[in-house]
N, CA and C atoms as an extended XYZ file, in Angstrom:
591
Properties=species:S:1:pos:R:3:atomname:S:1:resname:S:1:resid:I:1 pbc="F F F"
N       -35.158      -53.914       21.485 N   MET     1
C       -35.555      -52.567       20.913 CA  MET     1
C       -34.224      -51.417       21.525 C   MET     1
N       -34.238      -50.278       20.241 N   ILE     2
C       -33.521      -48.922       20.923 CA  ILE     2
C       -33.885      -48.565       21.264 C   ILE     2
N       -33.687      -47.986       22.804 N   ALA     3
C       -34.881      -47.174       23.478 CA  ALA     3
C       -33.771      -46.262       23.662 C   ALA     3
N       -32.648      -45.849       24.094 N   LEU     4
C       -31.814      -44.499       23.897 CA  LEU     4
C       -30.832      -44.906       23.170 C   LEU     4
N       -30.214      -43.249       22.504 N   LEU     5
C       -29.435      -43.501       21.681 CA  LEU     5
C       -28.443      -41.732       22.247 C   LEU     5
N       -26.833      -42.364       22.136 N   GLU     6
C       -26.349      -40.868       23.076 CA  GLU     6
C       -25.246      -41.182       21.873 C   GLU     6
N       -24.488      -40.002       21.756 N   GLY     7
C       -22.943      -39.832       20.886 CA  GLY     7
C       -23.260      -39.091       20.420 C   GLY     7
N       -22.369      -38.422       19.162 N   LYS     8
C       -21.996      -37.329       18.277 CA  LYS     8
C       -22.528      -37.097       17.501 C   LYS     8
N       -23.443      -36.223       17.582 N   LEU     9
C       -24.303      -35.381       16.105 CA  LEU     9
C       -23.300      -35.152       15.049 C   LEU     9
N       -23.829      -36.064       13.928 N   VAL    10
C       -22.728      -36.134       12.733 CA  VAL    10
C       -23.672      -34.986       11.722 C   VAL    10
N       -24.901      -35.017       11.418 N   GLU    11
C       -24.972      -34.354       10.580 CA  GLU    11
C       -26.771      -33.824       10.558 C   GLU    11
N       -27.765      -33.173       10.319 N   LYS    12
C       -29.192      -32.590       10.930 CA  LYS    12
C       -29.675      -32.289        9.750 C   LYS    12
N       -30.732      -32.980        9.957 N   SER    13
C       -31.462      -32.069        8.943 CA  SER    13
C       -33.096      -31.806        9.310 C   SER    13
N       -34.085      -31.094        8.941 N   PRO    14
C       -35.272      -31.031        9.503 CA  PRO    14
C       -36.194      -32.792        9.594 C   PRO    14
N       -36.020      -33.667        9.039 N   ALA    15
C       -36.400      -35.035        9.036 CA  ALA    15
C       -35.743      -35.912        9.209 C   ALA    15
N       -34.259      -35.880        9.954 N   ALA    16
C       -33.640      -37.053        9.982 CA  ALA    16
C       -32.324      -35.951       10.860 C   ALA    16
N       -31.353      -37.019       11.577 N   ALA    17
C       -29.852      -35.989       12.336 CA  ALA    17
C       -29.595      -38.260       12.068 C   ALA    17
N       -27.764      -37.750       11.802 N   VAL    18
C       -27.057      -38.645       11.675 CA  VAL    18
C       -26.337      -38.946       13.342 C   VAL    18
N       -26.578      -40.073       14.072 N   VAL    19
C       -25.952      -39.852       16.001 CA  VAL    19
C       -24.753      -41.079       15.363 C   VAL    19
N       -23.664      -40.804       15.366 N   SER    20
C       -22.219      -41.534       15.944 CA  SER    20
C       -22.411      -42.149       17.423 C   SER    20
N       -22.198      -43.342       17.583 N   ALA    21
C       -22.275      -44.300       18.485 CA  ALA    21
C       -21.968      -45.365       18.267 C   ALA    21
N       -20.276      -45.656       18.891 N   GLY    22
C       -19.567      -46.777       19.277 CA  GLY    22
C       -18.937      -47.749       17.709 C   GLY    22
N       -18.473      -46.227       17.070 N   GLY    23
C       -18.091      -46.253       15.707 CA  GLY    23
C       -19.672      -46.574       14.688 C   GLY    23
N       -20.829      -46.113       15.267 N   VAL    24
C       -21.861      -46.478       14.061 CA  VAL    24
C       -22.766      -45.539       14.105 C   VAL    24
N       -22.370      -45.037       12.675 N   GLY    25
C       -23.959      -43.867       12.595 CA  GLY    25
C       -24.940      -44.077       12.272 C   GLY    25
N       -26.113      -43.808       12.888 N   TYR    26
C       -27.091      -44.449       12.967 CA  TYR    26
C       -28.392      -43.322       12.302 C   TYR    26
N       -28.806      -43.732       11.484 N   LEU    27
C       -30.091      -42.524       10.724 CA  LEU    27
C       -31.371      -42.478       11.501 C   LEU    27
N       -31.110      -41.138       12.136 N   VAL    28
C       -32.559      -41.310       12.994 CA  VAL    28
C       -33.869      -40.238       12.234 C   VAL    28
N       -35.055      -41.117       12.436 N   HIS    29
C       -35.701      -39.319       11.541 CA  HIS    29
C       -36.573      -39.076       12.791 C   HIS    29
N       -36.670      -37.793       12.539 N   VAL    30
C       -36.879      -36.858       13.899 CA  VAL    30
C       -38.519      -35.873       13.445 C   VAL    30
N       -38.783      -36.194       14.633 N   PRO    31
C       -40.105      -34.599       14.146 CA  PRO    31
C       -39.209      -33.324       14.382 C   PRO    31
N       -40.101      -32.112       13.768 N   LEU    32
C       -39.673      -30.632       13.722 CA  LEU    32
C       -39.109      -30.174       15.074 C   LEU    32
N       -40.371      -30.893       16.008 N   SER    33
C       -40.086      -29.844       17.482 CA  SER    33
C       -39.040      -30.706       18.106 C   SER    33
N       -38.066      -31.826       17.640 N   THR    34
C       -37.143      -32.631       18.186 CA  THR    34
C       -35.688      -31.966       17.157 C   THR    34
N       -35.713      -31.490       16.282 N   PHE    35
C       -34.721      -31.135       15.244 CA  PHE    35
C       -34.248      -29.662       15.843 C   PHE    35
N       -35.894      -28.732       16.281 N   ASP    36
C       -35.047      -27.653       17.181 CA  ASP    36
C       -34.204      -27.837       17.978 C   ASP    36
N       -34.680      -28.065       18.336 N   THR    37
C       -33.787      -29.290       20.232 CA  THR    37
C       -32.092      -29.244       19.803 C   THR    37
N       -32.123      -30.202       18.749 N   LEU    38
C       -30.626      -30.504       18.550 CA  LEU    38
C       -29.707      -29.428       18.345 C   LEU    38
N       -28.528      -30.186       19.385 N   PRO    39
C       -27.279      -28.529       19.035 CA  PRO    39
C       -26.323      -28.957       17.934 C   PRO    39
N       -25.138      -28.406       17.756 N   ALA    40
C       -24.636      -27.988       16.916 CA  ALA    40
C       -23.767      -29.610       15.860 C   ALA    40
N       -23.668      -29.618       15.058 N   ALA    41
C       -22.607      -31.022       14.366 CA  ALA    41
C       -21.488      -30.598       15.296 C   ALA    41
N       -21.030      -32.313       16.118 N   GLY    42
C       -20.285      -32.183       16.567 CA  GLY    42
C       -20.561      -32.145       18.158 C   GLY    42
N       -21.583      -31.853       18.223 N   GLU    43
C       -21.841      -32.002       19.878 CA  GLU    43
C       -22.915      -33.418       20.507 C   GLU    43
N       -22.187      -34.048       21.231 N   SER    44
C       -22.999      -34.888       22.375 CA  SER    44
C       -24.856      -34.419       22.071 C   SER    44
N       -25.145      -35.615       21.853 N   VAL    45
C       -26.876      -35.338       21.596 CA  VAL    45
C       -27.333      -36.989       22.478 C   VAL    45
N       -28.619      -36.701       22.839 N   ARG    46
C       -29.142      -37.943       23.665 CA  ARG    46
C       -31.041      -38.028       22.938 C   ARG    46
N       -31.140      -39.003       22.653 N   LEU    47
C       -32.579      -38.776       21.771 CA  LEU    47
C       -32.963      -40.474       22.717 C   LEU    47
N       -34.120      -40.151       22.547 N   PHE    48
C       -34.988      -41.101       23.711 CA  PHE    48
C       -35.859      -41.903       22.042 C   PHE    48
N       -35.592      -43.018       21.616 N   THR    49
C       -35.657      -43.560       20.069 CA  THR    49
C       -36.842      -45.201       19.981 C   THR    49
N       -37.738      -45.079       19.116 N   TYR    50
C       -38.303      -46.276       19.285 CA  TYR    50
C       -37.757      -46.925       17.486 C   TYR    50
N       -37.219      -48.442       17.730 N   LEU    51
C       -36.997      -48.415       16.371 CA  LEU    51
C       -38.680      -49.025       15.696 C   LEU    51
N       -38.880      -48.999       14.726 N   HIS    52
C       -40.325      -49.847       14.236 CA  HIS    52
C       -39.272      -50.354       12.679 C   HIS    52
N       -40.042      -51.601       12.685 N   VAL    53
C       -39.461      -52.632       12.016 CA  VAL    53
C       -40.404      -53.372       11.236 C   VAL    53
N       -40.189      -53.353        9.801 N   ARG    54
C       -41.279      -53.902        8.876 CA  ARG    54
C       -40.720      -54.947        8.283 C   ARG    54
N       -40.580      -55.854        7.433 N   GLU    55
C       -40.671      -57.123        6.946 CA  GLU    55
C       -39.207      -56.435        5.698 C   GLU    55
N       -39.417      -55.649        5.507 N   ASP    56
C       -38.255      -54.824        4.726 CA  ASP    56
C       -36.891      -53.875        4.746 C   ASP    56
N       -37.465      -53.521        5.979 N   THR    57
C       -37.377      -52.529        6.943 CA  THR    57
C       -36.799      -51.964        8.375 C   THR    57
N       -35.830      -51.660        8.533 N   LEU    58
C       -36.135      -51.081       10.051 CA  LEU    58
C       -35.589      -49.606        9.897 C   LEU    58
N       -36.559      -48.790       10.835 N   GLN    59
C       -36.585      -47.531       10.807 CA  GLN    59
C       -36.327      -47.007       11.698 C   GLN    59
N       -35.041      -45.821       12.853 N   LEU    60
C       -35.474      -45.744       13.868 CA  LEU    60
C       -35.952      -44.354       13.771 C   LEU    60
N       -36.748      -43.827       14.787 N   TYR    61
C       -37.155      -42.579       14.974 CA  TYR    61
C       -36.619      -42.234       16.358 C   TYR    61
N       -36.152      -40.717       16.785 N   GLY    62
C       -35.274      -40.383       17.497 CA  GLY    62
C       -36.490      -39.141       18.175 C   GLY    62
N       -36.560      -38.805       19.532 N   PHE    63
C       -37.367      -37.849       19.936 CA  PHE    63
C       -36.519      -37.118       21.180 C   PHE    63
N       -37.271      -35.773       21.256 N   GLY    64
C       -36.029      -35.291       22.392 CA  GLY    64
C       -36.193      -35.605       23.945 C   GLY    64
N       -37.389      -35.784       23.708 N   SER    65
C       -38.389      -36.244       25.254 CA  SER    65
C       -39.241      -37.419       24.884 C   SER    65
N       -39.453      -38.458       26.927 N   ARG    66
C       -39.944      -39.404       26.810 CA  ARG    66
C       -41.276      -39.309       26.275 C   ARG    66
N       -41.874      -37.805       26.584 N   ALA    67
C       -42.885      -37.611       25.973 CA  ALA    67
C       -43.637      -38.093       24.947 C   ALA    67
N       -42.700      -36.631       23.824 N   GLU    68
C       -42.951      -36.999       22.550 CA  GLU    68
C       -42.925      -38.574       22.095 C   GLU    68
N       -41.606      -39.586       22.701 N   ARG    69
C       -41.379      -41.080       22.029 CA  ARG    69
C       -42.844      -41.684       22.379 C   ARG    69
N       -43.472      -41.129       23.735 N   GLY    70
C       -44.734      -42.059       24.356 CA  GLY    70
C       -45.673      -41.331       23.207 C   GLY    70
N       -46.093      -40.569       22.248 N   ALA    71
C       -47.447      -40.014       22.081 CA  ALA    71
C       -47.207      -41.358       20.920 C   ALA    71
N       -45.815      -40.424       19.763 N   PHE    72
C       -45.428      -41.413       18.789 CA  PHE    72
C       -46.345      -43.028       18.635 C   PHE    72
N       -45.754      -43.444       19.733 N   GLU    73
C       -46.113      -44.896       20.408 CA  GLU    73
C       -47.309      -44.991       19.790 C   GLU    73
N       -47.923      -44.293       21.125 N   LYS    74
C       -49.855      -44.104       20.747 CA  LYS    74
C       -49.957      -44.495       19.461 C   LYS    74
N       -49.759      -43.177       18.782 N   MET    75
C       -50.413      -42.685       17.396 CA  MET    75
C       -50.437      -43.720       16.388 C   MET    75
N       -49.079      -44.720       16.659 N   ILE    76
C       -49.089      -45.819       15.130 CA  ILE    76
C       -49.622      -46.795       15.623 C   ILE    76
N       -49.921      -46.822       17.059 N   SER    77
C       -50.895      -47.829       17.318 CA  SER    77
C       -52.141      -47.654       16.429 C   SER    77
N       -52.952      -46.997       16.381 N   VAL    78
C       -53.531      -46.753       15.743 CA  VAL    78
C       -54.029      -46.702       14.405 C   VAL    78
N       -55.064      -47.969       13.724 N   SER    79
C       -54.881      -48.272       12.729 CA  SER    79
C       -55.020      -47.332       11.473 C   SER    79
N       -54.345      -47.227       10.282 N   GLY    80
C       -54.254      -46.147        9.251 CA  GLY    80
C       -53.099      -44.976        9.612 C   GLY    80
N       -52.607      -45.119       11.114 N   VAL    81
C       -51.372      -43.621       11.633 CA  VAL    81
C       -50.389      -45.039       11.262 C   VAL    81
N       -49.475      -44.461       10.829 N   GLY    82
C       -47.923      -44.600       10.362 CA  GLY    82
C       -46.822      -43.854       10.629 C   GLY    82
N       -45.537      -45.035       11.171 N   PRO    83
C       -44.851      -43.441       11.743 CA  PRO    83
C       -44.477      -41.950       11.073 C   PRO    83
N       -44.470      -41.607       10.136 N   ARG    84
C       -44.336      -40.175        9.043 CA  ARG    84
C       -45.361      -39.776        9.123 C   ARG    84
N       -47.238      -40.474        9.505 N   LEU    85
C       -47.670      -39.144        9.847 CA  LEU    85
C       -48.001      -38.881       11.699 C   LEU    85
N       -46.941      -40.262       12.110 N   ALA    86
C       -47.060      -39.920       13.362 CA  ALA    86
C       -45.892      -38.570       13.884 C   ALA    86
N       -45.150      -38.483       13.055 N   LEU    87
C       -43.624      -37.641       12.845 CA  LEU    87
C       -44.409      -35.693       12.321 C   LEU    87
N       -45.736      -35.652       11.477 N   SER    88
C       -46.216      -35.456       10.594 CA  SER    88
C       -47.135      -34.334       12.158 C   SER    88
N       -47.958      -35.096       13.125 N   LEU    89
C       -48.322      -34.908       13.811 CA  LEU    89
C       -47.561      -34.094       15.327 C   LEU    89
N       -46.101      -34.510       15.132 N   LEU    90
C       -45.392      -34.209       16.679 CA  LEU    90
C       -44.732      -33.223       15.722 C   LEU    90
N       -44.740      -32.463       14.462 N   SER    91
C       -43.681      -31.807       14.286 CA  SER    91
C       -44.573      -30.116       13.478 C   SER    91
N       -46.358      -30.584       14.070 N   SER    92
C       -47.218      -29.765       13.783 CA  SER    92
C       -47.817      -29.008       14.875 C   SER    92
N       -47.791      -30.247       16.077 N   LEU    93
C       -48.356      -29.558       17.692 CA  LEU    93
C       -47.294      -30.146       18.996 C   LEU    93
N       -46.861      -29.085       19.790 N   PRO    94
C       -46.073      -29.657       20.913 CA  PRO    94
C       -47.267      -30.948       21.785 C   PRO    94
N       -46.060      -31.601       22.195 N   VAL    95
C       -47.034      -33.023       23.362 CA  VAL    95
C       -48.133      -32.989       23.622 C   VAL    95
N       -48.199      -31.527       24.618 N   ASP    96
C       -49.048      -31.160       25.511 CA  ASP    96
C       -50.408      -30.683       24.354 C   ASP    96
N       -50.001      -30.036       23.824 N   LYS    97
C       -51.392      -29.401       22.709 CA  LYS    97
C       -52.005      -30.516       21.974 C   LYS    97
N       -51.723      -31.046       21.326 N   LEU    98
C       -51.477      -32.925       20.973 CA  LEU    98
C       -53.023      -33.557       22.103 C   LEU    98
N       -51.848      -34.192       22.793 N   VAL    99
C       -52.701      -34.515       23.709 CA  VAL    99
C       -54.616      -34.011       24.697 C   VAL    99
N       -54.256      -32.799       24.445 N   LEU   100
C       -55.004      -32.399       24.835 CA  LEU   100
C       -56.079      -32.071       23.756 C   LEU   100
N       -55.854      -31.817       22.874 N   ALA   101
C       -56.252      -32.421       21.218 CA  ALA   101
C       -57.787      -33.466       20.595 C   ALA   101
N       -56.422      -34.799       21.021 N   VAL   102
C       -57.514      -35.658       21.537 CA  VAL   102
C       -58.072      -35.944       22.628 C   VAL   102
N       -57.514      -35.650       23.445 N   GLU   103
C       -58.897      -35.715       24.980 CA  GLU   103
C       -59.754      -35.313       24.849 C   GLU   103
N       -59.945      -33.999       24.569 N   THR   104
C       -61.006      -33.104       24.333 CA  THR   104
C       -61.954      -33.035       23.503 C   THR   104
N       -61.485      -34.202       22.358 N   GLY   105
C       -62.509      -33.940       21.252 CA  GLY   105
C       -62.193      -32.923       19.917 C   GLY   105
N       -60.998      -32.633       20.521 N   GLN   106
C       -60.900      -31.525       18.639 CA  GLN   106
C       -60.765      -31.964       17.831 C   GLN   106
N       -61.484      -32.361       16.999 N   THR   107
C       -60.948      -33.174       15.627 CA  THR   107
C       -60.230      -32.267       14.651 C   THR   107
N       -61.152      -30.733       14.703 N   ALA   108
C       -61.031      -29.524       13.968 CA  ALA   108
C       -59.540      -28.996       13.766 C   ALA   108
N       -59.254      -29.474       14.928 N   LEU   109
C       -57.674      -28.922       15.222 CA  LEU   109
C       -56.294      -30.122       14.548 C   LEU   109
N       -56.938      -31.410       14.625 N   LEU   110
C       -55.820      -32.191       14.143 CA  LEU   110
C       -56.381      -32.710       12.651 C   LEU   110
N       -57.389      -32.373       11.928 N   ASP   111
C       -56.983      -32.275       10.402 CA  ASP   111
C       -56.496      -31.572        9.593 C   ASP   111
N       -56.307      -30.185       10.807 N   ARG   112
C       -55.559      -28.821        9.764 CA  ARG   112
C       -54.103      -29.634        9.534 C   ARG   112
N       -53.866      -30.812       10.038 N   ILE   113
C       -52.251      -30.512       10.026 CA  ILE   113
C       -52.159      -31.571        8.786 C   ILE   113
N       -51.570      -31.282        7.695 N   PRO   114
C       -51.159      -31.934        6.317 CA  PRO   114
C       -50.851      -33.687        6.472 C   PRO   114
N       -51.584      -34.421        5.972 N   GLY   115
C       -51.642      -35.587        5.920 CA  GLY   115
C       -52.807      -36.437        6.861 C   GLY   115
N       -53.616      -35.263        7.535 N   VAL   116
C       -54.619      -36.361        8.764 CA  VAL   116
C       -56.220      -35.282        7.717 C   VAL   116
N       -56.677      -36.380        7.782 N   GLY   117
C       -58.060      -35.695        7.065 CA  GLY   117
C       -58.946      -35.655        8.223 C   GLY   117
N       -60.058      -35.849        7.904 N   LYS   118
C       -61.391      -35.904        8.536 CA  LYS   118
C       -61.634      -37.091        9.682 C   LYS   118
N       -61.346      -38.404        8.948 N   LYS   119
C       -61.644      -39.545        9.421 CA  LYS   119
C       -60.609      -39.834       10.479 C   LYS   119
N       -59.837      -39.537        9.791 N   THR   120
C       -58.208      -40.060       10.690 CA  THR   120
C       -58.311      -39.199       11.810 C   THR   120
N       -58.888      -38.002       11.929 N   ALA   121
C       -58.572      -37.376       13.019 CA  ALA   121
C       -59.951      -37.782       13.806 C   ALA   121
N       -61.181      -37.943       13.402 N   GLU   122
C       -61.971      -38.561       14.019 CA  GLU   122
C       -61.568      -40.236       14.941 C   GLU   122
N       -60.655      -40.669       14.341 N   ARG   123
C       -59.890      -42.428       14.150 CA  ARG   123
C       -58.855      -41.984       15.487 C   ARG   123
N       -58.421      -40.935       15.551 N   LEU   124
C       -56.828      -40.715       16.643 CA  LEU   124
C       -57.868      -40.728       17.974 C   LEU   124
N       -58.770      -39.461       17.941 N   VAL   125
C       -59.617      -38.788       19.073 CA  VAL   125
C       -60.577      -40.356       19.745 C   VAL   125
N       -60.975      -41.258       18.625 N   LEU   126
C       -62.178      -42.633       19.565 CA  LEU   126
C       -61.369      -43.285       19.827 C   LEU   126
N       -59.969      -43.652       19.105 N   GLU   127
C       -58.882      -44.922       19.702 CA  GLU   127
C       -58.269      -44.414       20.642 C   GLU   127
N       -57.722      -43.146       21.369 N   LEU   128
C       -56.785      -42.948       21.925 CA  LEU   128
C       -57.252      -42.121       23.244 C   LEU   128
N       -58.353      -41.657       23.412 N   LYS   129
C       -59.088      -40.947       24.401 CA  LYS   129
C       -59.242      -41.344       26.009 C   LYS   129
N       -58.270      -41.077       26.545 N   GLY   130
C       -58.533      -41.878       27.600 CA  GLY   130
C       -56.722      -43.261       27.899 C   GLY   130
N       -56.199      -42.699       27.043 N   LYS   131
C       -55.014      -44.012       27.139 CA  LYS   131
C       -53.441      -43.179       26.807 C   LYS   131
N       -53.720      -41.677       27.594 N   LEU   132
C       -53.067      -41.255       26.985 CA  LEU   132
C       -52.021      -40.242       27.955 C   LEU   132
N       -52.913      -41.076       29.099 N   GLY   133
C       -52.593      -40.489       30.176 CA  GLY   133
C       -50.367      -40.338       30.898 C   GLY   133
N       -49.880      -39.407       31.598 N   GLY   134
C       -48.684      -40.228       31.901 CA  GLY   134
C       -47.523      -39.739       31.146 C   GLY   134
N       -48.379      -39.413       29.218 N   ILE   135
C       -47.651      -38.463       28.342 CA  ILE   135
C       -47.370      -37.259       28.671 C   ILE   135
N       -48.200      -36.464       28.793 N   SER   136
C       -48.262      -34.531       29.292 CA  SER   136
C       -48.393      -34.769       30.651 C   SER   136
N       -48.368      -33.208       31.095 N   PRO   137
C       -48.271      -32.624       32.243 CA  PRO   137
C       -50.327      -32.590       31.838 C   PRO   137
N       -50.736      -32.215       31.109 N   LEU   138
C       -52.157      -32.035       30.498 CA  LEU   138
C       -53.088      -33.441       30.487 C   LEU   138
N       -52.257      -34.743       30.073 N   ALA   139
C       -52.912      -35.412       29.843 CA  ALA   139
C       -53.809      -35.939       31.113 C   ALA   139
N       -53.481      -35.450       32.373 N   GLU   140
C       -53.849      -36.259       33.701 CA  GLU   140
C       -55.448      -35.550       33.805 C   GLU   140
N       -55.615      -34.703       33.491 N   THR   141
C       -56.766      -33.001       33.312 CA  THR   141
C       -57.273      -33.363       32.491 C   THR   141
N       -56.906      -33.526       31.101 N   ALA   142
C       -57.489      -33.276       29.375 CA  ALA   142
C       -59.195      -33.251       29.602 C   ALA   142
N       -59.100      -34.246       30.523 N   GLY   143
C       -60.842      -35.099       30.826 CA  GLY   143
C       -61.719      -33.805       31.797 C   GLY   143
N       -61.091      -33.174       32.403 N   ALA   144
C       -62.007      -31.981       33.135 CA  ALA   144
C       -61.569      -30.641       32.445 C   ALA   144
N       -60.854      -30.526       31.653 N   ALA   145
C       -61.125      -29.346       30.952 CA  ALA   145
C       -61.467      -29.974       29.726 C   ALA   145
N       -62.119      -30.624       29.497 N   ALA   146
C       -63.075      -30.968       28.030 CA  ALA   146
C       -64.601      -30.422       28.880 C   ALA   146
N       -64.490      -30.933       30.254 N   VAL   147
C       -65.751      -30.672       30.919 CA  VAL   147
C       -66.306      -29.233       30.692 C   VAL   147
N       -64.915      -28.359       31.504 N   MET   148
C       -64.945      -26.920       31.900 CA  MET   148
C       -64.897      -25.871       30.646 C   MET   148
N       -64.681      -26.576       29.225 N   GLY   149
C       -64.836      -26.227       27.712 CA  GLY   149
C       -63.474      -25.163       27.500 C   GLY   149
N       -63.478      -24.508       27.119 N   GLY   150
C       -62.700      -23.815       26.722 CA  GLY   150
C       -61.859      -22.847       27.824 C   GLY   150
N       -62.053      -23.149       28.972 N   GLN   151
C       -61.768      -22.415       30.720 CA  GLN   151
C       -60.252      -22.495       30.797 C   GLN   151
N       -59.936      -24.203       30.965 N   ALA   152
C       -57.812      -23.904       30.719 CA  ALA   152
C       -57.392      -23.380       29.394 C   ALA   152
N       -57.937      -23.102       27.806 N   GLU   153
C       -57.170      -22.627       27.307 CA  GLU   153
C       -56.884      -21.357       27.325 C   GLU   153
N       -57.971      -20.479       28.212 N   GLU   154
C       -58.605      -18.966       29.050 CA  GLU   154
C       -57.293      -18.712       29.606 C   GLU   154
N       -57.553      -19.874       30.731 N   ALA   155
C       -56.703      -19.525       31.787 CA  ALA   155
C       -54.817      -19.585       31.036 C   ALA   155
N       -54.905      -20.905       29.697 N   VAL   156
C       -53.212      -20.795       29.872 CA  VAL   156
C       -53.033      -18.956       29.505 C   VAL   156
N       -53.896      -18.842       28.620 N   ALA   157
C       -53.700      -17.644       27.550 CA  ALA   157
C       -53.501      -16.516       28.563 C   ALA   157
N       -54.268      -16.367       29.454 N   ALA   158
C       -54.385      -15.320       30.841 CA  ALA   158
C       -52.548      -15.294       31.211 C   ALA   158
N       -52.649      -16.109       31.345 N   LEU   159
C       -51.414      -16.864       32.216 CA  LEU   159
C       -49.726      -15.817       31.020 C   LEU   159
N       -50.152      -16.321       30.251 N   GLN   160
C       -49.164      -15.986       28.977 CA  GLN   160
C       -49.100      -14.107       29.237 C   GLN   160
N       -50.088      -13.962       29.010 N   SER   161
C       -50.269      -12.320       28.742 CA  SER   161
C       -49.418      -11.762       30.445 C   SER   161
N       -49.110      -12.602       30.826 N   LEU   162
C       -48.777      -11.928       32.335 CA  LEU   162
C       -47.160      -12.165       32.219 C   LEU   162
N       -46.943      -12.798       31.323 N   GLY   163
C       -45.351      -13.359       30.775 CA  GLY   163
C       -44.891      -14.136       31.070 C   GLY   163
N       -45.898      -15.143       31.587 N   PHE   164
C       -44.806      -16.698       31.468 CA  PHE   164
C       -45.229      -17.635       30.212 C   PHE   164
N       -44.047      -18.572       30.131 N   SER   165
C       -44.503      -19.426       29.306 CA  SER   165
C       -45.159      -20.428       29.395 C   SER   165
N       -45.957      -20.279       27.874 N   ARG   166
C       -46.865      -21.743       27.245 CA  ARG   166
C       -46.840      -23.029       28.083 C   ARG   166
N       -45.222      -23.504       28.225 N   ALA   167
C       -45.239      -24.731       28.998 CA  ALA   167
C       -44.943      -24.566       30.371 C   ALA   167
N       -44.772      -23.051       31.052 N   GLN   168
C       -45.033      -22.949       32.739 CA  GLN   168
C       -46.408      -22.618       32.783 C   GLN   168
N       -47.088      -21.681       31.994 N   ALA   169
C       -48.657      -21.711       31.984 CA  ALA   169
C       -49.428      -23.287       32.080 C   ALA   169
N       -49.244      -24.756       31.133 N   GLU   170
C       -49.783      -25.182       30.879 CA  GLU   170
C       -49.825      -26.127       32.582 C   GLU   170
N       -48.368      -26.148       32.505 N   LYS   171
C       -48.195      -27.197       33.931 CA  LYS   171
C       -49.009      -26.601       34.874 C   LYS   171
N       -48.800      -25.200       34.646 N   ALA   172
C       -49.969      -24.804       36.414 CA  ALA   172
C       -50.956      -24.635       36.159 C   ALA   172
N       -51.855      -24.599       35.077 N   VAL   173
C       -53.299      -24.952       34.741 CA  VAL   173
C       -53.517      -26.608       35.078 C   VAL   173
N       -52.483      -27.077       35.243 N   ALA   174
C       -52.682      -28.934       35.154 CA  ALA   174
C       -53.448      -29.268       36.260 C   ALA   174
N       -52.107      -28.335       37.159 N   LYS   175
C       -52.150      -28.824       38.380 CA  LYS   175
C       -53.474      -28.117       39.352 C   LYS   175
N       -54.025      -26.782       39.119 N   ALA   176
C       -55.136      -26.119       39.267 CA  ALA   176
C       -56.423      -26.907       38.705 C   ALA   176
N       -56.330      -27.651       37.806 N   LEU   177
C       -57.201      -28.550       36.921 CA  LEU   177
C       -57.489      -29.447       38.227 C   LEU   177
N       -55.982      -29.971       38.623 N   ALA   178
C       -55.859      -31.266       39.111 CA  ALA   178
C       -56.986      -30.848       41.108 C   ALA   178
N       -56.366      -30.005       41.110 N   ALA   179
C       -57.039      -29.897       42.160 CA  ALA   179
C       -58.143      -29.099       42.696 C   ALA   179
N       -59.155      -28.803       41.952 N   ALA   180
C       -59.982      -28.367       40.999 CA  ALA   180
C       -61.239      -28.852       41.711 C   ALA   180
N       -62.531      -29.233       42.317 N   ASP   181
C       -63.667      -30.088       42.391 CA  ASP   181
C       -64.837      -29.599       41.403 C   ASP   181
N       -64.245      -28.820       40.630 N   GLY   182
C       -65.197      -28.880       39.211 CA  GLY   182
C       -66.119      -27.281       39.623 C   GLY   182
N       -66.970      -26.862       38.131 N   GLY   183
C       -67.219      -25.721       39.111 CA  GLY   183
C       -66.675      -24.336       39.124 C   GLY   183
N       -65.687      -24.234       38.586 N   THR   184
C       -63.837      -23.128       38.988 CA  THR   184
C       -64.306      -22.268       37.712 C   THR   184
N       -64.330      -21.377       37.568 N   ASP   185
C       -64.261      -20.038       36.311 CA  ASP   185
C       -63.039      -20.295       36.362 C   ASP   185
N       -63.218      -19.025       35.614 N   THR   186
C       -62.053      -18.995       34.417 CA  THR   186
C       -60.778      -18.369       35.421 C   THR   186
N       -61.147      -17.443       36.365 N   GLY   187
C       -60.980      -16.608       37.454 CA  GLY   187
C       -60.093      -16.535       38.152 C   GLY   187
N       -60.822      -18.122       39.012 N   GLU   188
C       -60.429      -18.685       40.139 CA  GLU   188
C       -59.511      -19.893       39.609 C   GLU   188
N       -59.428      -20.191       38.182 N   LEU   189
C       -58.755      -21.262       37.308 CA  LEU   189
C       -57.083      -20.060       37.940 C   LEU   189
N       -57.180      -19.511       37.581 N   VAL   190
C       -56.150      -18.510       36.645 CA  VAL   190
C       -54.952      -18.628       38.362 C   VAL   190
N       -56.199      -18.003       39.244 N   ARG   191
C       -55.727      -17.936       40.556 CA  ARG   191
C       -54.867      -18.735       41.501 C   ARG   191
N       -55.685      -20.273       41.451 N   ARG   192
C       -54.805      -21.275       41.454 CA  ARG   192
C       -53.541      -21.868       40.698 C   ARG   192
N       -53.738      -21.392       39.689 N   ALA   193
C       -52.486      -21.789       38.212 CA  ALA   193
C       -51.606      -20.189       38.840 C   ALA   193
N       -51.498      -19.384       39.390 N   LEU   194
C       -50.526      -18.658       39.807 CA  LEU   194
C       -50.278      -18.969       41.205 C   LEU   194
N       -50.934      -19.659       42.127 N   SER   195
C       -50.262      -20.233       43.288 CA  SER   195
C       -49.602      -21.048       43.182 C   SER   195
N       -49.246      -21.578       41.411 N   ASN   196
C       -48.661      -22.938       41.659 CA  ASN   196
C       -47.792      -22.541       40.443 C   ASN   196
N       -47.505      -21.470       40.394 N   LEU   197
C       -46.312      -20.898       39.532 CA  LEU   197
C       -45.202      -20.128       40.457 C   LEU   197
């Protein structure tokens, strides 16, 4: 399997990139989240990749982070979810939000994504819940977030209103949730998260 591709970015589009490495140009399918992070054509690029093998074709998928690739691999293991649909999911939601939606059973958030219907959203939650640990900072604590309802999301929103980026806020709330013994209200969660920033 080709797990990593480093080389020069020859061209890019929202759906794919061509990377030249060792004299070979590789066509790599990418989600929008990865496309947004690609450098200008002619510059060096590094992608975490997954080689999808079918009877009639080999397709290479590239991601800007290990977390994206890990989420992609988990999603295509679900019955009825192929690489294109997995890319659509990653293009529509950041990995942390996708993991949190699966772990907390937010099928309504998933079935709004093009190509994902209610049944597919329910299948994703059913088959992946509890299996996404280690993919994102919130994956480890998503179970706690589910127990606490929307408090984790409220805490993230509160931190964002204080000027922190969503990624910073989510990491801090994840750490606060991990340290919490349960029964923590939103205000206390925000205070604990602030101490992690």
